C-alpha positions as CSV (number, residue, x, y, z in Angstrom):
1,M,10.2,-2.3,18.5
2,R,9.5,0.7,16.2
3,T,7.2,3.6,17.3
4,E,5.6,5.8,14.7
5,S,3.9,9.1,15.3
6,H,1.3,10.4,12.8
7,E,0.2,14.0,12.7
8,V,-2.4,15.3,10.3
9,I,-1.8,18.9,9.1
10,D,-4.6,20.6,7.3
11,E,-2.9,23.7,6.1
12,L,-3.5,23.1,2.3
13,T,-7.0,24.4,2.0
14,E,-6.2,25.9,-1.3
15,S,-4.4,23.5,-3.6
16,K,-1.2,25.2,-4.8
17,G,0.4,22.1,-6.3
18,T,3.3,20.1,-5.0
19,D,7.0,20.7,-5.6
20,L,8.3,17.2,-6.1
21,D,11.9,18.5,-5.6
22,D,11.0,18.5,-1.8
23,F,10.7,14.7,-1.9
24,T,13.0,11.7,-2.6
25,G,12.4,8.0,-2.8
26,Y,14.1,4.7,-2.7
27,E,13.4,1.0,-3.2
28,D,13.3,-1.0,0.1
29,G,13.0,-4.7,-0.9
30,E,9.8,-5.0,-2.8
31,S,8.4,-1.7,-1.4
32,Y,9.0,1.9,-2.4
33,V,9.6,4.6,0.2
34,V,8.9,8.3,-0.4
35,C,10.5,10.8,2.0
36,D,10.1,14.5,2.6
37,K,13.6,16.0,2.4
38,T,12.9,18.6,5.0
39,N,11.3,16.3,7.6
40,A,13.0,12.9,8.1
41,N,10.0,11.7,10.1
42,A,7.6,12.2,7.1
43,W,7.7,9.1,4.9
44,I,5.3,6.7,3.2
45,R,6.1,3.1,2.3
46,S,4.1,1.4,-0.5
47,D,4.0,-2.2,-1.5
48,V,2.1,-1.4,-4.7
49,T,3.5,1.0,-7.3
50,T,1.8,2.3,-10.5
51,Q,3.3,3.9,-13.6
52,L,1.7,7.3,-14.2
53,P,1.1,8.5,-17.8
54,P,3.4,11.4,-18.9
C-alpha cells in the first residue's frame, strides 16, 4: 500500500516565473514523472505528454 499526502501552498500570489533547474524528470514505463529536487515528496506523474513549441 502506498500513502500520499497532498498539501496546497498558495504562496505565489505574484507570478515570478519558475526556475526549471529546481526540477528533474524521468520516464517510468509509459508515464513521465517530474520531481522537485529540493522536496522528494513533491512529484507529478503524467500518462500524457505534449511537446511545447520553442
